[in-house]
gemmi code that builds the backbone of each chain (N, CA, C; Angstrom):
import gemmi

chains = {
    "A": [
        ("UNK", (80.322, -5.389, 64.752), (78.987, -5.024, 65.230), (78.640, -5.867, 66.449)),
        ("UNK", (78.018, -5.238, 67.341), (77.651, -5.994, 68.538), (76.408, -5.392, 69.180)),
        ("UNK", (75.825, -6.166, 70.058), (74.667, -5.697, 70.820), (74.998, -5.851, 72.296)),
        ("UNK", (74.816, -4.778, 73.044), (74.926, -4.892, 74.493), (73.526, -4.713, 75.049)),
        ("UNK", (73.114, -5.659, 75.875), (71.744, -5.568, 76.377), (71.692, -5.925, 77.851)),
        ("UNK", (70.896, -5.152, 78.580), (70.628, -5.470, 79.977), (69.136, -5.577, 80.179)),
        ("UNK", (68.742, -6.548, 80.983), (67.327, -6.712, 81.304), (67.220, -6.877, 82.807)),
        ("UNK", (66.444, -6.012, 83.445), (66.326, -6.075, 84.900), (64.855, -6.015, 85.297)),
        ("UNK", (64.466, -6.926, 86.196), (63.074, -6.943, 86.654), (62.965, -6.369, 88.056)),
        ("UNK", (61.973, -5.514, 88.228), (61.693, -4.976, 89.561), (60.195, -4.764, 89.681)),
        ("UNK", (59.616, -5.266, 90.754), (58.176, -5.146, 91.007), (57.338, -5.571, 89.788)),
        ("UNK", (57.768, -6.660, 89.151), (56.984, -7.207, 88.045), (57.167, -6.502, 86.711)),
        ("UNK", (58.022, -5.485, 86.687), (58.250, -4.766, 85.427), (59.701, -4.971, 84.993)),
        ("UNK", (59.880, -5.390, 83.742), (61.222, -5.610, 83.218), (61.649, -4.411, 82.378)),
        ("UNK", (62.816, -3.883, 82.690), (63.358, -2.776, 81.900), (64.471, -3.306, 81.005)),
        ("UNK", (64.355, -3.035, 79.727), (65.368, -3.432, 78.754), (66.161, -2.188, 78.366)),
        ("UNK", (67.483, -2.322, 78.374), (68.337, -1.252, 77.858), (69.291, -1.895, 76.876)),
        ("UNK", (69.326, -1.395, 75.656), (70.175, -2.013, 74.640), (70.975, -0.964, 73.890)),
        ("UNK", (72.200, -1.339, 73.577), (73.090, -0.478, 72.806), (73.610, -1.329, 71.647)),
        ("UNK", (73.361, -0.867, 70.435), (73.758, -1.622, 69.250), (74.858, -0.839, 68.546)),
        ("UNK", (75.931, -1.494, 68.157), (76.927, -0.740, 67.396), (76.590, -0.849, 65.911)),
        ("UNK", (76.354, 0.302, 65.293), (75.957, 0.363, 63.880), (76.208, 1.779, 63.380)),
        ("UNK", (76.690, 1.936, 62.117), (77.028, 3.292, 61.641), (75.830, 4.223, 61.445)),
        ("UNK", (74.642, 3.666, 61.149), (73.436, 4.485, 60.927), (73.719, 5.646, 59.965)),
        ("UNK", (74.214, 5.311, 58.777), (74.489, 6.338, 57.754), (73.185, 6.795, 57.116)),
        ("UNK", (73.025, 8.122, 56.991), (71.776, 8.657, 56.456), (71.699, 8.568, 54.935)),
        ("UNK", (72.843, 8.530, 54.281), (72.841, 8.568, 52.815), (73.019, 9.974, 52.270)),
        ("UNK", (73.039, 10.972, 53.164), (73.206, 12.359, 52.697), (74.596, 12.895, 53.033)),
        ("UNK", (75.332, 12.156, 53.838), (76.664, 12.617, 54.218), (77.656, 12.383, 53.092)),
        ("UNK", (78.622, 13.289, 52.972), (79.635, 13.124, 51.933), (80.975, 12.761, 52.562)),
        ("UNK", (81.715, 11.937, 51.826), (83.076, 11.611, 52.243), (83.909, 12.878, 52.046)),
        ("UNK", (84.581, 13.327, 53.091), (85.283, 14.606, 53.009), (86.436, 14.572, 52.007)),
        ("UNK", (87.045, 13.410, 51.802), (88.188, 13.323, 50.876), (87.730, 13.238, 49.418)),
        ("UNK", (86.782, 12.359, 49.139), (86.401, 12.130, 47.743), (85.217, 12.992, 47.310)),
        ("UNK", (84.488, 13.558, 48.248), (83.308, 14.357, 47.907), (82.117, 13.510, 47.485)),
        ("UNK", (82.277, 12.191, 47.577), (81.177, 11.315, 47.169), (80.254, 11.010, 48.334)),
        ("UNK", (78.992, 10.813, 48.003), (78.023, 10.505, 49.054), (78.275, 9.123, 49.639)),
        ("UNK", (78.171, 9.043, 50.955), (78.289, 7.742, 51.620), (76.900, 7.102, 51.570)),
        ("UNK", (76.803, 5.881, 51.017), (75.467, 5.264, 50.882), (74.756, 5.065, 52.220)),
        ("UNK", (73.440, 5.162, 52.168), (72.641, 4.959, 53.380), (72.862, 3.556, 53.916)),
        ("UNK", (73.018, 3.469, 55.210), (73.204, 2.171, 55.870), (72.677, 2.302, 57.288)),
        ("UNK", (71.456, 1.821, 57.487), (70.835, 2.026, 58.794), (69.928, 0.852, 59.159)),
        ("UNK", (69.747, 0.658, 60.453), (68.857, -0.391, 60.959), (67.414, 0.026, 60.702)),
        ("UNK", (66.636, -0.914, 60.158), (65.237, -0.610, 59.858), (64.287, -1.190, 60.903)),
        ("UNK", (64.691, -2.318, 61.472), (63.764, -2.928, 62.416), (64.501, -3.635, 63.553)),
        ("UNK", (64.027, -3.392, 64.762), (64.563, -4.070, 65.939), (63.389, -4.780, 66.612)),
        ("UNK", (63.569, -6.064, 66.895), (62.491, -6.827, 67.513), (63.008, -7.415, 68.816)),
        ("UNK", (62.206, -7.287, 69.868), (62.586, -7.887, 71.142), (61.507, -8.886, 71.559)),
        ("UNK", (61.958, -10.106, 71.882), (61.025, -11.163, 72.249), (61.286, -11.652, 73.666)),
        ("UNK", (60.197, -11.962, 74.364), (60.286, -12.548, 75.700), (59.334, -13.735, 75.731)),
        ("UNK", (59.838, -14.935, 76.031), (59.030, -16.157, 76.046), (58.219, -16.321, 74.765)),
        ("UNK", (58.820, -16.028, 73.635), (58.130, -16.230, 72.363), (57.137, -15.136, 72.007)),
        ("UNK", (56.963, -14.156, 72.887), (56.073, -13.038, 72.559), (56.907, -11.827, 72.183)),
        ("UNK", (56.481, -11.125, 71.148), (57.191, -9.913, 70.767), (56.747, -8.795, 71.699)),
        ("UNK", (57.680, -8.262, 72.459), (57.318, -7.183, 73.379), (57.563, -5.815, 72.747)),
        ("UNK", (58.428, -5.772, 71.721), (58.719, -4.493, 71.073), (59.129, -4.715, 69.622)),
        ("UNK", (58.518, -3.944, 68.723), (58.978, -3.894, 67.336), (59.286, -2.436, 67.050)),
        ("UNK", (60.560, -2.122, 66.910), (60.937, -0.737, 66.637), (61.269, -0.618, 65.155)),
        ("UNK", (60.601, 0.309, 64.477), (60.896, 0.580, 63.070), (61.643, 1.892, 63.027)),
        ("UNK", (62.831, 1.849, 62.435), (63.711, 3.001, 62.481), (64.025, 3.540, 61.102)),
        ("UNK", (64.220, 4.843, 61.041), (64.755, 5.487, 59.852), (66.195, 5.880, 60.137)),
        ("UNK", (66.844, 6.526, 59.147), (68.245, 6.919, 59.343), (68.440, 8.034, 60.367)),
        ("UNK", (67.365, 8.598, 60.901), (67.497, 9.666, 61.892), (67.751, 9.141, 63.300)),
        ("UNK", (67.843, 7.840, 63.457), (68.285, 7.308, 64.752), (69.809, 7.463, 64.799)),
        ("UNK", (70.315, 7.917, 65.945), (71.739, 8.205, 66.075), (72.609, 6.976, 65.852)),
        ("UNK", (73.844, 7.254, 65.430), (74.867, 6.211, 65.289), (74.999, 5.438, 66.608)),
        ("UNK", (75.267, 4.150, 66.517), (75.334, 3.270, 67.688), (74.076, 3.427, 68.548)),
        ("UNK", (72.941, 2.968, 68.001), (71.635, 3.256, 68.606), (71.455, 2.725, 70.024)),
        ("UNK", (70.700, 3.514, 70.773), (70.299, 3.163, 72.141), (68.793, 2.992, 72.154)),
        ("UNK", (68.337, 1.970, 72.867), (66.897, 1.739, 72.987), (66.590, 1.235, 74.386)),
        ("UNK", (65.597, 1.853, 74.991), (65.147, 1.364, 76.296), (63.628, 1.363, 76.327)),
        ("UNK", (63.056, 0.328, 76.957), (61.604, 0.257, 77.133), (61.312, -0.702, 78.283)),
        ("UNK", (60.028, -0.794, 78.658), (59.649, -1.636, 79.798), (58.448, -2.510, 79.441)),
        ("UNK", (58.427, -3.716, 80.000), (57.228, -4.547, 79.832), (56.933, -5.308, 81.119)),
        ("UNK", (55.662, -5.707, 81.270), (55.274, -6.461, 82.455), (55.297, -7.949, 82.130)),
        ("UNK", (55.483, -8.760, 83.152), (55.388, -10.211, 82.957), (56.713, -10.942, 82.923)),
        ("UNK", (57.825, -10.223, 82.974), (59.121, -10.910, 82.960), (59.546, -11.321, 84.353)),
        ("UNK", (60.217, -12.449, 84.446), (60.746, -12.903, 85.736), (62.251, -13.067, 85.645)),
        ("UNK", (62.920, -12.937, 86.798), (64.364, -13.131, 86.845), (64.708, -14.498, 86.273)),
        ("UNK", (65.718, -14.544, 85.425), (66.136, -15.802, 84.816), (65.550, -16.038, 83.436)),
        ("UNK", (64.437, -15.347, 83.106), (63.854, -15.469, 81.757), (64.840, -14.930, 80.720)),
        ("UNK", (64.717, -15.454, 79.514), (65.579, -14.978, 78.426), (64.822, -13.981, 77.558)),
        ("UNK", (65.496, -12.894, 77.228), (64.939, -11.976, 76.236), (65.895, -11.956, 75.047)),
        ("UNK", (65.313, -11.855, 73.862), (66.123, -11.879, 72.644), (65.878, -10.588, 71.868)),
        ("UNK", (66.966, -9.983, 71.440), (66.861, -8.752, 70.653), (67.499, -9.013, 69.292)),
        ("UNK", (66.808, -8.669, 68.222), (67.425, -8.838, 66.906), (67.127, -7.632, 66.032)),
        ("UNK", (68.032, -7.353, 65.097), (67.820, -6.231, 64.181), (68.127, -6.622, 62.742)),
        ("UNK", (67.547, -5.860, 61.813), (67.794, -6.021, 60.380), (68.040, -4.626, 59.819)),
        ("UNK", (69.074, -4.466, 58.961), (69.281, -3.144, 58.370), (68.903, -3.117, 56.893)),
        ("UNK", (69.052, -1.938, 56.269), (68.588, -1.766, 54.891), (69.434, -2.524, 53.881)),
        ("UNK", (70.584, -3.032, 54.300), (71.400, -3.848, 53.399), (71.159, -5.339, 53.625)),
        ("UNK", (70.221, -5.655, 54.495), (69.908, -7.054, 54.760), (70.798, -7.693, 55.813)),
        ("UNK", (71.707, -6.922, 56.395), (72.516, -7.461, 57.495), (71.635, -7.601, 58.721)),
        ("UNK", (72.005, -8.533, 59.598), (71.229, -8.676, 60.826), (72.111, -9.215, 61.939)),
        ("UNK", (71.632, -9.068, 63.141), (72.353, -9.599, 64.299), (71.319, -9.832, 65.400)),
        ("UNK", (71.652, -10.695, 66.343), (70.760, -10.861, 67.479), (71.566, -11.237, 68.713)),
        ("UNK", (70.957, -11.015, 69.847), (71.643, -11.286, 71.106), (70.594, -11.647, 72.159)),
        ("UNK", (71.025, -12.451, 73.112), (70.098, -12.825, 74.183), (70.663, -12.394, 75.523)),
        ("UNK", (69.768, -12.119, 76.460), (70.205, -11.768, 77.817), (69.192, -12.365, 78.769)),
        ("UNK", (69.650, -12.721, 79.975), (68.657, -13.192, 80.940), (68.330, -12.055, 81.902)),
        ("UNK", (67.067, -12.067, 82.323), (66.584, -10.982, 83.176), (67.185, -11.106, 84.569)),
        ("UNK", (67.714, -10.031, 85.071), (68.287, -10.004, 86.422), (67.216, -9.667, 87.450)),
    ],
    "B": [
        ("UNK", (59.984, -48.802, 83.184), (60.966, -47.842, 82.702), (60.551, -47.289, 81.351)),
        ("UNK", (60.202, -48.203, 80.435), (59.798, -47.737, 79.102), (58.550, -46.862, 79.196)),
        ("UNK", (57.634, -47.250, 80.082), (56.396, -46.485, 80.162), (56.661, -45.074, 80.708)),
        ("UNK", (57.667, -44.965, 81.623), (58.025, -43.643, 82.149), (58.490, -42.729, 81.030)),
        ("UNK", (59.372, -43.312, 80.200), (59.911, -42.515, 79.085), (58.786, -42.072, 78.163)),
        ("UNK", (57.897, -43.036, 77.965), (56.794, -42.753, 77.061), (55.960, -41.591, 77.626)),
        ("UNK", (55.794, -41.623, 78.955), (55.002, -40.578, 79.604), (55.645, -39.206, 79.396)),
        ("UNK", (56.987, -39.153, 79.615), (57.701, -37.896, 79.437), (57.521, -37.400, 78.006)),
        ("UNK", (57.640, -38.364, 77.100), (57.519, -38.001, 75.689), (56.141, -37.409, 75.397)),
        ("UNK", (55.126, -38.058, 75.965), (53.765, -37.589, 75.714), (53.558, -36.188, 76.284)),
        ("UNK", (54.098, -35.979, 77.476), (53.974, -34.660, 78.122), (54.573, -33.590, 77.226)),
        ("UNK", (55.776, -33.923, 76.730), (56.489, -32.981, 75.865), (55.665, -32.620, 74.649)),
        ("UNK", (55.060, -33.638, 74.057), (54.328, -33.359, 72.823), (53.066, -32.559, 73.108)),
        ("UNK", (52.502, -32.753, 74.287), (51.308, -31.970, 74.639), (51.693, -30.488, 74.761)),
        ("UNK", (52.852, -30.235, 75.398), (53.300, -28.858, 75.563), (53.505, -28.192, 74.204)),
        ("UNK", (54.180, -28.916, 73.297), (54.402, -28.369, 71.961), (53.068, -28.103, 71.291)),
        ("UNK", (52.138, -29.055, 71.508), (50.821, -28.912, 70.893), (50.138, -27.634, 71.327)),
        ("UNK", (50.296, -27.267, 72.596), (49.651, -26.054, 73.114), (50.186, -24.824, 72.391)),
        ("UNK", (51.521, -24.808, 72.203), (52.111, -23.665, 71.512), (51.614, -23.628, 70.070)),
        ("UNK", (51.607, -24.824, 69.455), (51.130, -24.922, 68.076), (49.713, -24.403, 67.943)),
        ("UNK", (48.880, -24.762, 68.908), (47.493, -24.308, 68.847), (47.410, -22.795, 68.995)),
        ("UNK", (48.253, -22.257, 69.895), (48.238, -20.814, 70.095), (48.580, -20.118, 68.788)),
        ("UNK", (49.571, -20.684, 68.068), (49.966, -20.070, 66.802), (48.827, -20.152, 65.796)),
        ("UNK", (48.230, -21.371, 65.686), (47.190, -21.508, 64.670), (45.962, -20.695, 65.050)),
        ("UNK", (45.775, -20.448, 66.339), (44.618, -19.647, 66.749), (44.893, -18.157, 66.569)),
        ("UNK", (46.091, -17.837, 66.133), (46.393, -16.435, 65.857), (46.824, -15.659, 67.075)),
        ("UNK", (47.135, -16.371, 68.166), (47.521, -15.644, 69.381), (48.959, -15.134, 69.301)),
        ("UNK", (49.802, -15.861, 68.588), (51.211, -15.478, 68.546), (51.621, -14.889, 67.202)),
        ("UNK", (51.003, -15.349, 66.141), (51.492, -14.999, 64.798), (51.634, -13.519, 64.478)),
        ("UNK", (50.645, -12.671, 64.751), (50.743, -11.318, 64.188), (52.022, -10.599, 64.587)),
        ("UNK", (52.460, -10.780, 65.817), (53.615, -10.028, 66.282), (54.919, -10.785, 66.058)),
        ("UNK", (54.836, -12.049, 65.724), (56.076, -12.793, 65.513), (56.619, -12.562, 64.110)),
        ("UNK", (55.739, -12.276, 63.187), (56.174, -12.013, 61.822), (56.692, -10.583, 61.765)),
        ("UNK", (57.828, -10.388, 61.122), (58.372, -9.035, 61.002), (57.395, -8.179, 60.205)),
        ("UNK", (56.997, -7.089, 60.806), (56.093, -6.180, 60.105), (56.863, -5.512, 58.980)),
        ("UNK", (56.160, -5.175, 57.908), (56.814, -4.510, 56.784), (57.263, -3.123, 57.216)),
        ("UNK", (58.465, -2.760, 56.809), (58.993, -1.444, 57.153), (58.238, -0.386, 56.346)),
        ("UNK", (57.644, 0.612, 57.021), (56.817, 1.595, 56.313), (57.658, 2.615, 55.535)),
        ("UNK", (58.101, 2.180, 54.341), (59.024, 2.959, 53.504), (58.471, 4.363, 53.195)),
        ("UNK", (57.213, 4.412, 52.764), (56.636, 5.699, 52.361), (56.660, 6.695, 53.517)),
        ("UNK", (56.375, 6.201, 54.727), (56.338, 7.081, 55.894), (57.732, 7.610, 56.217)),
        ("UNK", (58.737, 6.729, 56.126), (60.091, 7.164, 56.459), (60.666, 8.082, 55.382)),
        ("UNK", (60.231, 7.911, 54.125), (60.766, 8.749, 53.052), (59.967, 10.032, 52.854)),
        ("UNK", (58.864, 10.175, 53.578), (58.038, 11.382, 53.465), (58.850, 12.604, 53.907)),
        ("UNK", (58.572, 13.748, 53.255), (59.339, 14.948, 53.575), (58.554, 15.949, 54.412)),
        ("UNK", (57.296, 15.631, 54.697), (56.531, 16.503, 55.592), (55.960, 15.653, 56.738)),
        ("UNK", (55.661, 16.342, 57.837), (55.128, 15.638, 59.012), (53.793, 14.964, 58.670)),
        ("UNK", (52.923, 15.703, 57.949), (51.615, 15.149, 57.592), (51.745, 13.884, 56.749)),
        ("UNK", (52.644, 13.940, 55.744), (52.823, 12.769, 54.873), (53.373, 11.584, 55.655)),
        ("UNK", (54.272, 11.889, 56.605), (54.856, 10.810, 57.406), (53.770, 10.122, 58.242)),
        ("UNK", (52.928, 10.933, 58.877), (51.861, 10.380, 59.728), (50.832, 9.632, 58.871)),
        ("UNK", (50.520, 10.222, 57.707), (49.615, 9.562, 56.769), (50.175, 8.227, 56.308)),
        ("UNK", (51.469, 8.213, 56.015), (52.124, 6.995, 55.544), (52.093, 5.891, 56.597)),
        ("UNK", (52.160, 6.293, 57.850), (52.158, 5.308, 58.934), (50.762, 4.806, 59.249)),
        ("UNK", (49.819, 5.742, 59.318), (48.508, 5.398, 59.870), (47.351, 5.536, 58.880)),
        ("UNK", (47.621, 6.125, 57.706), (46.550, 6.338, 56.745), (45.643, 7.489, 57.123)),
        ("UNK", (46.087, 8.295, 58.089), (45.304, 9.441, 58.535), (46.257, 10.364, 59.264)),
        ("UNK", (45.995, 11.661, 59.222), (46.900, 12.554, 59.941), (46.148, 13.426, 60.931)),
        ("UNK", (44.947, 12.967, 61.308), (44.157, 13.710, 62.281), (44.656, 13.448, 63.697)),
        ("UNK", (45.343, 14.444, 64.281), (45.930, 14.257, 65.603), (45.094, 14.955, 66.661)),
        ("UNK", (45.012, 14.342, 67.831), (44.374, 14.972, 68.975), (45.469, 15.289, 69.989)),
        ("UNK", (45.573, 16.533, 70.382), (46.572, 16.900, 71.390), (46.270, 16.187, 72.699)),
        ("UNK", (47.304, 15.742, 73.388), (47.074, 15.018, 74.638), (48.097, 15.406, 75.688)),
        ("UNK", (47.583, 15.610, 76.902), (48.499, 15.877, 78.015), (48.941, 14.583, 78.672)),
        ("UNK", (48.448, 13.465, 78.150), (48.847, 12.162, 78.708), (50.103, 11.612, 78.024)),
        ("UNK", (50.739, 12.449, 77.216), (52.022, 12.061, 76.607), (53.066, 13.048, 77.100)),
        ("UNK", (54.163, 12.513, 77.588), (55.249, 13.382, 78.059), (56.498, 13.085, 77.246)),
        ("UNK", (57.124, 14.139, 76.734), (58.387, 13.976, 76.010), (59.502, 14.514, 76.894)),
        ("UNK", (60.518, 13.686, 77.082), (61.692, 14.152, 77.810), (62.812, 14.328, 76.786)),
        ("UNK", (63.245, 15.565, 76.626), (64.311, 15.860, 75.667), (65.008, 17.120, 76.153)),
        ("UNK", (66.252, 17.330, 75.764), (66.941, 18.537, 76.233), (66.315, 19.803, 75.611)),
        ("UNK", (66.327, 20.925, 76.346), (65.850, 22.190, 75.783), (66.813, 22.641, 74.690)),
        ("UNK", (68.096, 22.456, 74.970), (69.126, 22.804, 73.993), (69.999, 21.578, 73.757)),
        ("UNK", (70.128, 21.191, 72.484), (71.006, 20.063, 72.146), (72.227, 20.645, 71.459)),
        ("UNK", (73.378, 20.509, 72.088), (74.581, 21.077, 71.482), (74.972, 20.300, 70.234)),
        ("UNK", (74.754, 18.988, 70.268), (75.105, 18.152, 69.138), (73.845, 17.497, 68.574)),
        ("UNK", (73.417, 17.963, 67.406), (72.191, 17.441, 66.802), (72.299, 15.984, 66.378)),
        ("UNK", (73.524, 15.448, 66.353), (73.698, 14.047, 65.937), (73.244, 13.067, 67.009)),
        ("UNK", (73.196, 13.548, 68.252), (72.806, 12.669, 69.362), (71.893, 13.441, 70.312)),
        ("UNK", (70.588, 13.321, 70.085), (69.627, 14.000, 70.951), (68.812, 12.937, 71.689)),
        ("UNK", (69.021, 12.811, 73.008), (68.267, 11.797, 73.751), (66.799, 12.178, 73.892)),
        ("UNK", (65.925, 11.246, 73.540), (64.481, 11.480, 73.583), (63.822, 10.339, 74.337)),
        ("UNK", (62.976, 10.676, 75.321), (62.143, 9.650, 75.955), (60.696, 10.076, 75.819)),
        ("UNK", (59.838, 9.119, 75.540), (58.406, 9.407, 75.454), (57.691, 8.473, 76.411)),
        ("UNK", (56.796, 9.055, 77.207), (56.050, 8.242, 78.167), (54.582, 8.614, 78.047)),
        ("UNK", (53.718, 7.592, 78.048), (52.290, 7.882, 77.976), (51.513, 6.928, 78.868)),
        ("UNK", (50.409, 7.441, 79.445), (49.548, 6.534, 80.204), (48.178, 6.418, 79.530)),
        ("UNK", (48.156, 6.710, 78.238), (46.916, 6.506, 77.474), (46.646, 5.002, 77.434)),
        ("UNK", (45.424, 4.600, 77.843), (45.169, 3.150, 77.902), (45.007, 2.600, 76.493)),
        ("UNK", (45.535, 1.413, 76.290), (45.445, 0.765, 74.981), (46.404, 1.335, 73.956)),
        ("UNK", (47.481, 2.011, 74.421), (48.468, 2.546, 73.478), (49.113, 1.399, 72.699)),
        ("UNK", (49.087, 1.505, 71.371), (49.618, 0.423, 70.526), (50.988, 0.764, 69.972)),
        ("UNK", (51.215, 2.049, 69.731), (52.520, 2.430, 69.185), (52.862, 3.852, 69.579)),
        ("UNK", (54.178, 4.120, 69.583), (54.682, 5.463, 69.858), (55.602, 5.820, 68.693)),
        ("UNK", (55.318, 6.927, 68.018), (56.170, 7.350, 66.904), (56.845, 8.662, 67.259)),
        ("UNK", (58.085, 8.797, 66.818), (58.875, 9.990, 67.125), (59.215, 10.705, 65.826)),
        ("UNK", (58.876, 11.997, 65.789), (59.050, 12.792, 64.578), (59.843, 14.053, 64.906)),
        ("UNK", (60.872, 14.346, 64.095), (61.601, 15.610, 64.235), (61.098, 16.512, 63.110)),
        ("UNK", (60.326, 17.520, 63.505), (59.534, 18.311, 62.562), (60.316, 18.827, 61.357)),
        ("UNK", (61.529, 19.316, 61.559), (62.232, 19.972, 60.460), (63.353, 19.144, 59.836)),
        ("UNK", (63.415, 17.869, 60.162), (64.367, 17.012, 59.457), (63.896, 16.839, 58.014)),
        ("UNK", (64.844, 16.583, 57.094), (64.500, 16.392, 55.682), (63.471, 15.267, 55.556)),
        ("UNK", (63.663, 14.226, 56.366), (62.672, 13.154, 56.466), (62.268, 13.093, 57.939)),
        ("UNK", (61.109, 13.682, 58.255), (60.775, 13.929, 59.669), (60.626, 12.685, 60.551)),
        ("UNK", (60.114, 11.578, 59.988), (59.867, 10.408, 60.845), (61.193, 9.769, 61.251)),
        ("UNK", (61.424, 9.678, 62.558), (62.669, 9.070, 63.046), (62.442, 7.608, 63.409)),
        ("UNK", (61.330, 7.324, 64.082), (61.111, 5.962, 64.553), (59.648, 5.741, 64.900)),
        ("UNK", (59.245, 4.488, 64.798), (57.919, 4.104, 65.242), (58.065, 2.830, 66.068)),
        ("UNK", (57.612, 2.878, 67.295), (57.779, 1.752, 68.209), (56.424, 1.077, 68.399)),
        ("UNK", (56.324, -0.178, 67.964), (55.078, -0.916, 68.105), (55.156, -1.706, 69.410)),
        ("UNK", (54.221, -1.431, 70.310), (54.277, -2.020, 71.653), (53.596, -3.380, 71.687)),
        ("UNK", (54.201, -4.318, 72.409), (53.580, -5.620, 72.620), (52.452, -5.500, 73.637)),
        ("UNK", (51.739, -6.609, 73.874), (50.558, -6.577, 74.744), (50.885, -6.113, 76.172)),
        ("UNK", (52.020, -6.563, 76.710), (52.350, -6.195, 78.088), (53.385, -5.080, 78.177)),
        ("UNK", (53.626, -4.412, 77.060), (54.671, -3.392, 77.035), (54.103, -2.054, 77.497)),
        ("UNK", (54.829, -1.381, 78.358), (54.349, -0.110, 78.900), (54.501, 1.009, 77.872)),
        ("UNK", (53.795, 2.084, 78.091), (53.853, 3.220, 77.172), (55.094, 4.062, 77.428)),
        ("UNK", (56.237, 3.479, 77.136), (57.487, 4.188, 77.384), (58.565, 3.716, 76.412)),
        ("UNK", (59.232, 4.663, 75.760), (60.426, 4.323, 74.972), (61.454, 5.422, 75.147)),
        ("UNK", (62.712, 5.024, 75.049), (63.797, 5.985, 75.125), (64.811, 5.635, 74.053)),
        ("UNK", (65.262, 6.661, 73.298), (66.255, 6.427, 72.264), (67.027, 7.723, 72.021)),
        ("UNK", (67.865, 7.719, 70.994), (68.614, 8.929, 70.642), (68.439, 9.182, 69.157)),
        ("UNK", (68.115, 10.432, 68.800), (67.872, 10.732, 67.387), (68.786, 11.851, 66.892)),
        ("UNK", (68.830, 11.976, 65.551), (69.570, 13.068, 64.911), (68.579, 14.170, 64.558)),
        ("UNK", (68.987, 15.414, 64.771), (68.136, 16.540, 64.388), (68.946, 17.527, 63.557)),
        ("UNK", (68.427, 17.867, 62.390), (69.131, 18.754, 61.469), (69.179, 20.184, 61.962)),
        ("UNK", (68.106, 20.639, 62.582), (68.044, 22.007, 63.093), (67.012, 22.112, 64.216)),
        ("UNK", (66.985, 23.277, 64.841), (66.011, 23.549, 65.900), (64.601, 23.250, 65.401)),
        ("UNK", (63.863, 22.456, 66.158), (62.524, 22.059, 65.720), (61.758, 21.446, 66.878)),
        ("UNK", (60.481, 21.212, 66.616), (59.680, 20.464, 67.580), (59.925, 18.981, 67.386)),
        ("UNK", (60.032, 18.286, 68.506), (59.984, 16.827, 68.456), (58.539, 16.470, 68.756)),
        ("UNK", (57.944, 15.680, 67.871), (56.536, 15.332, 68.024), (56.427, 13.847, 68.340)),
        ("UNK", (55.643, 13.529, 69.363), (55.379, 12.126, 69.681), (53.929, 11.837, 69.334)),
        ("UNK", (53.710, 10.764, 68.584), (52.357, 10.374, 68.206), (52.071, 9.002, 68.816)),
        ("UNK", (50.982, 8.920, 69.561), (50.593, 7.655, 70.182), (49.304, 7.181, 69.531)),
        ("UNK", (49.337, 5.929, 69.044), (48.122, 5.345, 68.469), (47.449, 4.487, 69.527)),
        ("UNK", (46.168, 4.728, 69.752), (45.389, 3.908, 70.674), (44.022, 3.706, 70.040)),
        ("UNK", (43.656, 2.457, 69.789), (42.413, 2.181, 69.072), (42.538, 2.781, 67.679)),
        ("UNK", (41.521, 3.550, 67.247), (41.660, 4.166, 65.931), (41.933, 5.666, 66.053)),
        ("UNK", (42.455, 6.076, 67.208), (42.752, 7.500, 67.392), (44.246, 7.748, 67.511)),
        ("UNK", (44.654, 8.932, 67.081), (46.053, 9.334, 67.178), (46.169, 10.523, 68.123)),
        ("UNK", (47.013, 10.370, 69.124), (47.222, 11.451, 70.085), (48.645, 11.960, 69.934)),
        ("UNK", (48.839, 13.243, 70.220), (50.210, 13.737, 70.058), (50.514, 14.879, 71.008)),
        ("UNK", (51.801, 15.100, 71.145), (52.290, 16.259, 71.855), (53.645, 16.601, 71.246)),
        ("UNK", (54.153, 17.798, 71.557), (55.431, 18.192, 70.978), (56.294, 18.917, 71.991)),
        ("UNK", (57.578, 18.942, 71.719), (58.503, 19.702, 72.569), (59.586, 20.300, 71.693)),
        ("UNK", (59.842, 21.584, 71.909), (60.869, 22.259, 71.110), (62.274, 21.897, 71.602)),
        ("UNK", (63.139, 21.543, 70.673), (64.545, 21.281, 71.004), (65.397, 22.214, 70.154)),
        ("UNK", (66.187, 23.026, 70.832), (67.057, 23.968, 70.140), (68.368, 23.241, 69.800)),
        ("UNK", (68.710, 23.248, 68.515), (69.906, 22.518, 68.087), (71.017, 23.505, 67.715)),
        ("UNK", (72.169, 23.366, 68.362), (73.279, 24.275, 68.098), (74.036, 23.859, 66.841)),
        ("UNK", (74.409, 22.583, 66.763), (75.095, 22.060, 65.574), (74.257, 20.921, 65.027)),
        ("UNK", (73.769, 21.072, 63.775), (72.889, 20.059, 63.182), (73.606, 18.737, 62.998)),
        ("UNK", (72.824, 17.686, 62.975), (73.422, 16.344, 62.941), (73.008, 15.499, 61.767)),
        ("UNK", (72.638, 16.127, 60.647), (72.186, 15.298, 59.529), (73.057, 15.419, 58.295)),
        ("UNK", (73.732, 16.517, 58.142), (74.468, 16.728, 56.894), (75.920, 16.347, 56.992)),
        ("UNK", (76.741, 16.876, 56.098), (78.158, 16.521, 56.161), (78.979, 17.341, 55.217)),
    ],
}
model = gemmi.Model(1)
for chain_id, residues in chains.items():
    chain = gemmi.Chain(chain_id)
    for i, (resn, *xyz) in enumerate(residues, 1):
        res = gemmi.Residue()
        res.name, res.seqid = resn, gemmi.SeqId(i, " ")
        for name, pos in zip(("N", "CA", "C"), xyz):
            atom = gemmi.Atom()
            atom.name, atom.element = name, gemmi.Element(name[0])
            atom.pos, atom.b_iso = gemmi.Position(*pos), 0.0
            res.add_atom(atom)
        chain.add_residue(res)
    model.add_chain(chain)
structure = gemmi.Structure()
structure.add_model(model)
structure.setup_entities()
């Protein structure tokens, strides 16, 4: 699992683009060989922080596509600032990554 | 020399103190704590129940100040790119709903104080349906929808 994140500032607005590798299983899919349901496994919350302030809290259900993509914009970021993105899934797994604003 | 060090130390502690005060004054805390995941809303099987589960009300006002960017036809329902943009002032959150999914609520994005009214992501859609965007501003809910035709559904297996 990994997080790829880019943060770019232009005219005082920072654009975040993030790609998280995660299966995002809905819980309704069946294994084609065994016919058994594949248990739900999906990210429930993604939080992005800039200078200790939460700029985005995304709450997700299993209808977010596999290997989720997220992009949004906020004001107040400067080149060189650090932004941190972290996620938690329904099994309690989590990951986080930091990027500096370009 | 010792007094210089002492000065640096004091400066440092003052800075920490400012952050501490901000936290105790409630300026930072609400958004730093992970909000509870709205289970009932995500497990709801109708659009109304999902919106009710999120906001405690399902009274929507149609708005032309919300724009949904999504394909007219999605060949693969497993990956449907959706962008929502709004210039409603004081927008606090943007929620994305796929009307005919078994569980319609796909995502709810809670915006920070300086965050613009814009999110982009990719969702799964089981069949042709409206994608509904709900924007909360103050105690009002605004919404708009866009039909996305799905050729191959992306929820089952």
